[in-house]
LOTI-626015 format. One line per field, with one value per residue (C-alpha): residue number from 1; x, y, z. Coordinates in nm, 2 decimals, decimal comma, always signed. Each point is the difference from the previous one (the first is absolute). Layout:
% residues N
num <- NUM; ...
X <- X; ...
Y <- Y; ...
Z <- Z; ...
//
This chain:
% residues 512
num <- 1; 2; 3; 4; 5; 6; 7; 8; 9; 10; 11; 12; 13; 14; 15; 16; 17; 18; 19; 20; 21; 22; 23; 24; 25; 26; 27; 28; 29; 30; 31; 32; 33; 34; 35; 36; 37; 38; 39; 40; 41; 42; 43; 44; 45; 46; 47; 48; 49; 50; 51; 52; 53; 54; 55; 56; 57; 58; 59; 60; 61; 62; 63; 64; 65; 66; 67; 68; 69; 70; 71; 72; 73; 74; 75; 76; 77; 78; 79; 80; 81; 82; 83; 84; 85; 86; 87; 88; 89; 90; 91; 92; 93; 94; 95; 96; 97; 98; 99; 100; 101; 102; 103; 104; 105; 106; 107; 108; 109; 110; 111; 112; 113; 114; 115; 116; 117; 118; 119; 120; 121; 122; 123; 124; 125; 126; 127; 128; 129; 130; 131; 132; 133; 134; 135; 136; 137; 138; 139; 140; 141; 142; 143; 144; 145; 146; 147; 148; 149; 150; 151; 152; 153; 154; 155; 156; 157; 158; 159; 160; 161; 162; 163; 164; 165; 166; 167; 168; 169; 170; 171; 172; 173; 174; 175; 176; 177; 178; 179; 180; 181; 182; 183; 184; 185; 186; 187; 188; 189; 190; 191; 192; 193; 194; 195; 196; 197; 198; 199; 200; 201; 202; 203; 204; 205; 206; 207; 208; 209; 210; 211; 212; 213; 214; 215; 216; 217; 218; 219; 220; 221; 222; 223; 224; 225; 226; 227; 228; 229; 230; 231; 232; 233; 234; 235; 236; 237; 238; 239; 240; 241; 242; 243; 244; 245; 246; 247; 248; 249; 250; 251; 252; 253; 254; 255; 256; 257; 258; 259; 260; 261; 262; 263; 264; 265; 266; 267; 268; 269; 270; 271; 272; 273; 274; 275; 276; 277; 278; 279; 280; 281; 282; 283; 284; 285; 286; 287; 288; 289; 290; 291; 292; 293; 294; 295; 296; 297; 298; 299; 300; 301; 302; 303; 304; 305; 306; 307; 308; 309; 310; 311; 312; 313; 314; 315; 316; 317; 318; 319; 320; 321; 322; 323; 324; 325; 326; 327; 328; 329; 330; 331; 332; 333; 334; 335; 336; 337; 338; 339; 340; 341; 342; 343; 344; 345; 346; 347; 348; 349; 350; 351; 352; 353; 354; 355; 356; 357; 358; 359; 360; 361; 362; 363; 364; 365; 366; 367; 368; 369; 370; 371; 372; 373; 374; 375; 376; 377; 378; 379; 380; 381; 382; 383; 384; 385; 386; 387; 388; 389; 390; 391; 392; 393; 394; 395; 396; 397; 398; 399; 400; 401; 402; 403; 404; 405; 406; 407; 408; 409; 410; 411; 412; 413; 414; 415; 416; 417; 418; 419; 420; 421; 422; 423; 424; 425; 426; 427; 428; 429; 430; 431; 432; 433; 434; 435; 436; 437; 438; 439; 440; 441; 442; 443; 444; 445; 446; 447; 448; 449; 450; 451; 452; 453; 454; 455; 456; 457; 458; 459; 460; 461; 462; 463; 464; 465; 466; 467; 468; 469; 470; 471; 472; 473; 474; 475; 476; 477; 478; 479; 480; 481; 482; 483; 484; 485; 486; 487; 488; 489; 490; 491; 492; 493; 494; 495; 496; 497; 498; 499; 500; 501; 502; 503; 504; 505; 506; 507; 508; 509; 510; 511; 512
X <- -0,85; -0,08; -0,20; -0,24; -0,04; -0,31; -0,17; -0,19; +0,02; -0,35; +0,09; +0,28; -0,14; -0,31; +0,29; +0,15; -0,23; -0,13; +0,36; -0,05; -0,32; +0,18; +0,24; -0,24; -0,17; +0,31; +0,12; -0,38; +0,01; +0,34; -0,25; -0,35; -0,01; +0,16; -0,31; -0,19; +0,20; -0,15; -0,34; +0,21; +0,11; -0,32; -0,16; +0,31; -0,05; +0,36; +0,19; +0,23; +0,33; -0,16; -0,20; +0,30; +0,13; -0,25; +0,19; +0,36; -0,06; -0,12; +0,33; +0,25; -0,11; -0,06; +0,39; +0,16; -0,16; +0,06; +0,37; -0,02; -0,24; +0,26; +0,08; -0,29; -0,12; +0,28; -0,09; -0,35; -0,05; -0,16; -0,35; -0,04; +0,18; -0,27; -0,23; +0,08; +0,03; -0,32; -0,18; +0,17; -0,08; -0,38; +0,02; +0,12; -0,18; -0,30; +0,15; +0,08; -0,36; -0,13; +0,26; -0,12; +0,29; +0,20; +0,32; -0,20; -0,02; +0,38; +0,06; -0,19; +0,09; +0,38; -0,02; -0,23; +0,32; +0,24; -0,23; -0,09; +0,33; +0,11; -0,22; +0,18; +0,31; -0,10; -0,23; +0,34; +0,17; -0,32; +0,03; +0,33; -0,09; -0,34; +0,09; +0,26; +0,03; -0,32; -0,16; +0,21; +0,04; -0,38; +0,00; +0,26; -0,16; -0,34; +0,22; +0,11; -0,39; -0,04; +0,30; -0,08; -0,43; -0,04; +0,12; -0,12; -0,37; +0,00; -0,10; -0,29; -0,13; +0,01; -0,15; -0,27; -0,07; +0,04; -0,26; -0,28; +0,09; +0,21; +0,37; -0,06; -0,01; +0,30; +0,13; -0,33; +0,06; +0,33; -0,19; -0,13; +0,30; +0,21; -0,13; -0,04; +0,36; +0,05; -0,15; +0,08; +0,38; +0,10; -0,21; +0,22; +0,31; +0,20; +0,36; +0,24; -0,02; +0,04; +0,36; -0,04; +0,31; +0,09; -0,09; +0,29; +0,24; -0,23; +0,19; -0,17; +0,26; -0,05; -0,45; +0,07; +0,22; -0,21; -0,32; +0,19; +0,14; -0,30; -0,26; +0,17; +0,10; -0,39; -0,08; +0,22; -0,13; -0,34; +0,01; +0,29; -0,14; -0,24; +0,23; +0,23; +0,27; +0,28; -0,14; -0,19; +0,17; -0,18; +0,04; +0,42; -0,01; -0,19; +0,23; +0,30; -0,14; -0,11; +0,35; +0,24; -0,29; +0,04; +0,37; +0,04; -0,31; +0,22; +0,31; -0,15; -0,22; +0,39; +0,19; -0,26; +0,01; -0,41; -0,09; -0,43; +0,04; +0,22; +0,24; +0,23; -0,27; +0,06; +0,40; -0,24; -0,05; -0,33; -0,09; +0,14; -0,14; -0,35; +0,01; +0,07; -0,31; -0,22; +0,13; -0,10; -0,28; -0,11; +0,03; -0,19; -0,26; -0,07; +0,10; -0,24; -0,30; +0,12; +0,02; -0,30; -0,29; +0,20; -0,08; -0,31; -0,15; +0,20; -0,01; -0,27; -0,24; -0,06; -0,20; +0,21; -0,31; +0,10; +0,39; -0,10; -0,12; +0,26; +0,31; -0,21; +0,15; +0,32; -0,16; -0,18; +0,30; +0,23; -0,27; -0,03; +0,38; +0,05; -0,10; +0,20; +0,29; -0,05; +0,03; +0,29; +0,21; +0,01; +0,14; +0,25; +0,27; -0,14; +0,26; -0,10; -0,40; +0,13; +0,18; -0,34; -0,22; +0,26; -0,02; -0,34; +0,00; +0,22; -0,20; -0,30; +0,18; +0,08; -0,37; -0,05; +0,18; -0,18; -0,33; -0,17; -0,29; -0,31; +0,18; -0,28; -0,06; -0,03; +0,43; +0,08; -0,08; +0,29; +0,32; -0,26; -0,04; +0,40; +0,10; -0,27; +0,20; +0,29; -0,03; -0,07; +0,28; +0,23; -0,09; -0,05; +0,32; +0,19; -0,09; +0,05; +0,32; +0,10; -0,07; +0,06; +0,38; -0,04; +0,08; -0,33; +0,10; +0,09; -0,30; -0,22; +0,22; +0,08; -0,36; -0,10; +0,34; -0,14; -0,36; +0,12; +0,18; -0,34; -0,14; +0,30; -0,02; -0,34; +0,07; +0,30; -0,20; -0,30; +0,23; +0,20; -0,32; -0,17; +0,31; -0,01; -0,35; +0,15; +0,24; -0,06; -0,36; +0,18; +0,23; -0,28; -0,18; +0,21; +0,15; -0,34; -0,07; +0,22; -0,11; -0,37; +0,16; -0,18; +0,18; -0,19; -0,30; -0,23; +0,01; -0,09; -0,29; -0,08; +0,01; -0,15; -0,26; +0,02; +0,10; +0,32; -0,22; -0,32; -0,13; +0,03; +0,34; +0,11; -0,20; +0,18; +0,30; -0,03; -0,18; +0,33; +0,21; -0,17; +0,04; +0,36; +0,02; -0,18; +0,23; +0,33; -0,16; -0,04; +0,36; +0,09; -0,16; +0,21; +0,30; -0,09; -0,10; +0,32; +0,22; -0,20; +0,10; +0,38; -0,02; -0,11; +0,19; +0,32; -0,16; -0,07; +0,36; +0,11; -0,18; +0,25; +0,23; -0,21; +0,10; -0,29; -0,13; -0,15; -0,26; +0,11; -0,02; -0,33; +0,19; +0,12; -0,18; +0,19; +0,03; -0,22
Y <- -6,85; -0,25; +0,19; -0,27; -0,01; +0,22; -0,27; -0,26; -0,37; +0,04; +0,28; -0,17; -0,29; +0,20; +0,24; -0,27; -0,17; +0,28; +0,03; -0,38; +0,09; +0,28; -0,25; -0,26; +0,20; +0,13; -0,37; -0,13; +0,24; -0,15; -0,36; +0,15; +0,07; -0,30; -0,23; +0,29; +0,16; -0,13; +0,18; +0,29; +0,05; -0,10; +0,30; +0,23; -0,13; -0,11; -0,30; -0,22; +0,16; +0,36; -0,24; -0,13; +0,34; +0,00; -0,18; +0,07; +0,40; -0,11; -0,20; +0,27; +0,26; -0,19; -0,15; +0,34; +0,15; -0,31; +0,03; +0,41; -0,07; +0,01; +0,37; +0,16; -0,12; +0,16; +0,31; +0,00; -0,23; -0,31; +0,05; +0,35; -0,25; -0,26; +0,20; +0,18; -0,29; -0,19; +0,34; -0,03; -0,34; +0,03; +0,31; -0,17; -0,30; +0,16; +0,15; -0,34; -0,08; +0,30; -0,05; +0,10; -0,20; -0,27; +0,32; +0,15; -0,31; -0,06; +0,36; -0,09; -0,31; +0,13; +0,28; -0,24; -0,17; +0,24; +0,14; -0,29; -0,21; +0,20; -0,13; -0,39; +0,07; +0,20; -0,21; -0,23; +0,28; +0,09; -0,36; -0,02; +0,36; -0,10; -0,35; -0,23; -0,36; -0,22; +0,29; +0,08; -0,34; -0,01; +0,34; -0,19; -0,22; +0,21; +0,22; -0,34; -0,14; +0,34; -0,01; -0,33; -0,06; +0,38; -0,06; -0,40; +0,11; +0,27; -0,19; -0,21; +0,34; +0,17; -0,27; +0,01; +0,36; +0,04; -0,33; +0,16; +0,34; +0,18; +0,06; +0,37; -0,14; -0,15; +0,38; +0,12; -0,21; +0,14; +0,33; -0,09; -0,19; +0,27; +0,29; -0,18; -0,09; +0,39; +0,17; -0,30; -0,02; +0,37; -0,06; -0,23; -0,08; +0,35; -0,23; +0,23; +0,40; +0,17; +0,10; +0,17; +0,17; -0,39; +0,17; +0,19; -0,26; -0,27; -0,23; +0,11; -0,17; -0,38; +0,09; +0,06; -0,29; -0,21; +0,08; -0,02; -0,33; -0,19; +0,15; -0,14; -0,31; -0,06; +0,11; -0,25; -0,29; +0,04; +0,07; -0,20; -0,32; +0,14; +0,16; -0,26; +0,16; +0,16; -0,04; +0,28; +0,37; +0,12; -0,25; +0,03; +0,32; -0,02; -0,31; +0,18; +0,32; -0,18; -0,16; +0,30; +0,21; -0,34; +0,02; +0,39; -0,04; -0,27; +0,25; +0,29; -0,22; -0,13; +0,34; +0,30; +0,08; -0,02; -0,22; +0,02; -0,45; -0,14; -0,27; -0,01; -0,16; -0,30; -0,01; -0,23; -0,32; -0,09; +0,32; -0,08; -0,40; +0,11; +0,25; -0,28; -0,26; +0,31; +0,02; -0,41; +0,01; +0,30; -0,27; -0,25; +0,24; +0,19; -0,28; -0,25; +0,25; +0,12; -0,37; -0,18; +0,25; -0,01; -0,38; +0,01; +0,24; -0,15; -0,32; -0,11; +0,36; +0,08; +0,32; +0,32; -0,14; -0,38; +0,14; +0,18; -0,33; -0,22; +0,22; +0,06; -0,29; +0,12; +0,33; -0,23; -0,26; +0,33; +0,16; -0,34; +0,00; +0,34; -0,12; -0,31; +0,24; +0,23; -0,28; -0,16; +0,35; +0,05; -0,36; -0,11; +0,14; +0,26; -0,13; -0,40; +0,18; +0,14; -0,26; -0,21; +0,25; +0,00; -0,36; -0,03; +0,30; -0,29; -0,31; +0,21; +0,12; -0,39; -0,10; +0,24; -0,13; -0,32; +0,23; -0,12; +0,16; -0,08; +0,12; +0,21; +0,10; -0,33; -0,08; +0,34; -0,01; -0,15; +0,16; +0,33; -0,14; -0,05; +0,32; +0,19; -0,15; +0,06; +0,40; +0,04; -0,17; +0,10; +0,39; +0,11; -0,15; +0,21; +0,28; -0,03; -0,14; +0,29; +0,31; -0,15; -0,04; +0,38; +0,32; +0,19; +0,31; -0,17; -0,23; +0,29; +0,00; -0,37; -0,10; +0,15; -0,18; -0,34; +0,04; +0,14; -0,40; -0,17; +0,23; -0,03; -0,34; -0,05; +0,17; -0,18; -0,33; +0,10; +0,08; -0,34; -0,15; +0,19; -0,07; -0,41; +0,01; +0,18; -0,21; -0,35; -0,02; +0,04; -0,31; -0,24; +0,06; -0,07; -0,33; -0,12; +0,11; -0,25; -0,28; +0,10; -0,21; -0,26; -0,24; +0,12; -0,24; +0,20; +0,32; -0,28; -0,12; +0,34; +0,09; -0,37; +0,01; +0,39; +0,14; +0,22; +0,30; -0,06; +0,25; -0,26; -0,07; +0,37; +0,00; -0,28; +0,15; +0,31; -0,19; -0,21; +0,35; +0,16; -0,31; +0,00; +0,39; -0,08; -0,29; +0,22; +0,31; -0,26; -0,15; +0,37; +0,07; -0,28; +0,13; +0,34; -0,17; -0,17; +0,31; +0,23; -0,38; +0,02; +0,33; -0,08; -0,31; +0,24; +0,23; -0,26; -0,14; +0,38; +0,02; -0,13; +0,33; +0,21; +0,05; -0,01; +0,36; +0,03; +0,17; +0,44; +0,27; +0,27; +0,27; +0,30; +0,30; +0,15; -0,24; +0,15
Z <- -17,67; -0,20; -0,32; +0,02; +0,38; -0,03; -0,15; +0,21; -0,13; -0,15; -0,23; -0,13; -0,14; -0,13; -0,19; -0,08; -0,16; -0,20; -0,15; -0,07; -0,20; -0,18; -0,12; -0,04; -0,26; -0,14; -0,09; -0,11; -0,27; -0,17; -0,08; +0,05; -0,40; -0,10; -0,05; -0,18; -0,23; -0,26; +0,13; +0,02; -0,35; -0,08; +0,16; -0,10; -0,37; +0,02; -0,15; +0,21; +0,02; +0,08; +0,25; +0,20; +0,05; +0,30; +0,15; -0,06; +0,02; +0,40; +0,07; -0,20; +0,21; +0,31; +0,00; -0,04; +0,30; +0,26; +0,04; +0,03; +0,26; +0,29; -0,13; -0,03; +0,33; +0,17; -0,19; +0,05; +0,32; -0,04; +0,09; -0,21; -0,29; +0,03; +0,08; -0,36; -0,18; +0,10; -0,16; -0,25; -0,07; +0,11; -0,26; -0,28; +0,07; -0,07; -0,30; -0,13; +0,04; -0,19; -0,34; -0,30; -0,20; -0,01; +0,03; +0,29; +0,18; -0,03; +0,11; +0,31; +0,09; -0,03; +0,26; +0,24; +0,00; +0,06; +0,26; +0,16; +0,04; +0,28; +0,22; -0,08; +0,24; +0,19; +0,20; +0,06; +0,23; +0,15; +0,19; +0,09; +0,18; +0,15; +0,11; +0,13; +0,14; -0,07; -0,11; -0,28; -0,10; -0,05; -0,19; -0,22; -0,08; -0,09; -0,25; -0,17; -0,03; -0,16; -0,22; -0,19; +0,15; -0,21; -0,32; -0,02; +0,09; -0,31; -0,25; +0,17; +0,14; -0,37; -0,08; +0,15; +0,05; -0,45; -0,01; +0,28; -0,07; -0,26; -0,02; +0,10; +0,35; +0,05; +0,03; +0,19; +0,24; +0,17; +0,02; +0,36; +0,18; -0,22; +0,19; +0,37; -0,02; -0,15; +0,35; +0,22; +0,02; +0,02; +0,31; +0,17; -0,17; +0,14; +0,00; -0,18; -0,07; -0,36; -0,11; -0,31; +0,01; -0,14; -0,34; -0,06; +0,08; -0,19; -0,21; -0,31; -0,23; +0,19; -0,05; -0,37; -0,09; +0,21; -0,14; -0,38; +0,14; +0,15; -0,26; -0,33; +0,17; +0,08; -0,29; -0,21; +0,25; -0,07; -0,38; -0,10; -0,02; -0,22; -0,25; -0,04; +0,26; -0,18; -0,33; +0,06; -0,04; +0,28; +0,22; -0,03; +0,09; +0,34; +0,05; -0,09; +0,22; +0,29; +0,03; +0,00; +0,22; +0,19; +0,02; +0,08; +0,27; +0,19; -0,01; +0,11; +0,27; +0,13; -0,02; +0,12; +0,31; +0,01; -0,28; +0,00; +0,01; +0,24; -0,23; +0,30; +0,20; -0,22; +0,21; +0,26; -0,07; +0,11; -0,18; -0,32; +0,06; +0,09; -0,33; -0,22; +0,15; +0,01; -0,39; -0,06; +0,24; -0,28; -0,30; +0,16; +0,11; -0,33; -0,22; +0,12; +0,04; -0,39; -0,11; +0,20; -0,15; -0,32; -0,05; +0,13; -0,24; -0,33; +0,05; +0,24; -0,14; +0,33; +0,05; +0,23; +0,31; -0,05; +0,01; +0,31; +0,17; -0,10; +0,13; +0,32; +0,17; +0,02; +0,18; +0,26; +0,10; +0,02; +0,26; +0,13; +0,14; +0,12; +0,33; -0,04; -0,12; +0,31; +0,24; -0,10; -0,10; +0,41; +0,05; -0,30; -0,16; -0,28; -0,25; +0,02; -0,08; -0,25; -0,21; +0,10; -0,19; -0,30; -0,01; +0,01; -0,31; -0,16; +0,08; -0,18; -0,25; -0,08; +0,05; -0,29; -0,22; -0,14; -0,10; -0,26; -0,21; +0,20; +0,31; +0,20; +0,38; +0,10; -0,13; +0,13; +0,30; +0,20; -0,20; +0,11; +0,30; +0,09; -0,20; +0,25; +0,31; -0,17; -0,08; +0,39; +0,11; -0,23; +0,03; +0,30; +0,18; -0,31; +0,14; +0,32; -0,08; -0,26; +0,19; +0,35; -0,09; -0,10; +0,27; +0,01; -0,18; -0,31; +0,02; -0,25; -0,31; +0,06; +0,00; -0,34; -0,13; +0,14; -0,15; -0,31; -0,04; +0,04; -0,25; -0,24; +0,04; -0,10; -0,34; -0,07; +0,11; -0,25; -0,23; -0,06; +0,05; -0,28; -0,21; +0,09; -0,09; -0,35; -0,12; +0,18; -0,14; -0,31; +0,06; +0,14; -0,25; -0,28; +0,18; +0,05; -0,33; -0,16; +0,12; -0,18; -0,36; -0,21; +0,28; +0,25; +0,06; +0,20; -0,26; -0,20; +0,13; +0,04; -0,33; -0,17; -0,23; -0,08; -0,34; +0,00; -0,15; +0,20; +0,21; +0,30; -0,06; +0,02; +0,36; +0,10; -0,08; +0,23; +0,27; -0,02; -0,01; +0,31; +0,18; -0,06; +0,09; +0,35; +0,07; -0,06; +0,20; +0,25; +0,01; -0,03; +0,36; +0,15; -0,10; +0,14; +0,36; -0,02; -0,03; +0,27; +0,22; -0,10; +0,12; +0,37; -0,02; -0,04; +0,29; +0,26; +0,03; +0,06; +0,30; +0,21; -0,09; +0,19; +0,35; +0,30; +0,08; +0,38; -0,01; -0,06; +0,30; -0,09; -0,25; +0,18; -0,01; -0,25; -0,22; -0,21
//
């Protein structure tokens, strides 16, 4: 008998929705603090460098546990690992809201990311167990929407909460949904049994290597732009450590009898390409979430709430696209829907490139609308095309790798964008400054009649410097969006390499 035969369709939907809620709050917390870091730092009497670790610590911990979730779910079973993950996430959310200094906040955020990260990939594999046929397409569309919508809504919701209540509620809002998921999931998600004997044969060397590899890599990507990459001793050490651990992990994953992460799944063309598309989507998703609020805050001077309202259009258009995608997914080859989504994202990035210093919510509406629609058409079919090509027994470990690639792409995308902003701003500033000479008529008109040693002359020069720096910054944001666009151009032209995937049969009872 199927492991879910005892569940009615309504119970399956309720159980799946409960798991989706857990996934949503885990993904939401990646970005919910991004628009409120200044308020958190002020409340905990911390500087900007220390406060940045409120987000970095969560990302490092989450990115380490995601690829391990497949093996952990085989050991403890899907329902008990998910319940424990939800319970731990809820408890650490409470502790984050009660943090008394920046050090306690950083440790609690790391624990929150590590304990909650397992919820994300388990939703993917459970959808393939619960549903088949058209229902599976709708489930994939839902997962795809959550995977890209939750981080997108993070700054909006975080800004609203901080402005209307306090930053503590960024974490307290997880308590009710977290407690609900902790109770609901074990009652219905009985799709497999724990196998504690796997602890004896666990790939402990592989676990240690992947933790060192991803932890050091995430640290390098997060802190590298701030400390000028390899010119810093710590960044240089974490880079080499990550590289060495990564090579050893790949060797271990391909030679061990029971590796903790199934790298052999990359031999499947669709899975390898799907991981690449997930990586590129992560670059676009997290890169634009990073760039847009930063532009609105630094150049436009927007508050956290104003930033949230300005970027909300992306989420709205994605939600409106879900029924359209669900209808087309049962009628059109998913590869062409994926190509359409990647193309929409490419066009969106192109529409961002003419950005000027006076862009606000009205000017951002079209590129963000295209991005919202592109996210839905790009992420959802990738889930089915990638995981649908694998045997059911390999889904658990492979889905962890698939989800890891999206987060890894996001980390690399943010690091690359931060580096572009650091390096290209100086380049554009000096190029603009080259034209500010006595031969420049606009400059002469600005300084006309002002004595060189007067306060008015100094104020005029300061204003001119600020204007030049503002324009240099704006040009640099255009460069960053253009770089993301090139990534999506490459991904779009690679879609025809994927094989067409028929809706897979329901996994067998022993698949987990």
